[in-house]
Phi, psi and omega in degrees: 000142177237149182229152179238151176302135180069010176295129178283141174279162172292126181286157177230117180259125177262148175299162179309134179292138180245159176295326177297320177299321178295321177297316180295319179294319178300317180296315182290323186268339186083003179270091182259025178306127184297344178295340178265349191232341188235112182300322179297316178296316179298321179297318178297333178273000176096013180255151180285347184198174171301159180245152181287139175304132178300322181290336174293316177298320178296324176297325176298319177297321177299320176298320178296318177298315180297326177297318185271334182227081184306133185301340177283347181244340185226156177234135177275118181262332185209140180211108180241143176220158175226131180278130185250329184205146181289141175254137183242158171305142184097340178289139173260120186255127175248127177263134183224166177190169175208156179288117181269325178205148173255107191275153182302331180278005179092353179278167177243143169251129186241131170273137184229152173199158170246148177233144171274182183296343177271001181082009180277135176290125178256338182209138177227150179188192177209162180216151172248128184241137175236150176284137174284144179283000000 
């Protein structure tokens, strides 16, 4: 496989996030913070609704990485993210990325982000990918 500087990755669009999905994620992850599960609690915190777990959004980016860099051929060496905007149930999240650098050691550095249906970045980050021998 060959890659070029500034090459866009194949995007990954997830269906609209649901409150049921948040309940399932809370059960699987152990993150039962009521801001993700209880509308009343979220309202008291100043939000119009419960908010999506940040790690769920990060998982969407991970799915995008796996789509573009299959784990049997590539290894993820570094994965950093920064949360930029809150994600709510009903949001459609698209994960995107591009090759930021082709490193001397043969690895790739990839810029990553998620966008909601309004095109707003909700999560930004980067990853370092190496080819498996």
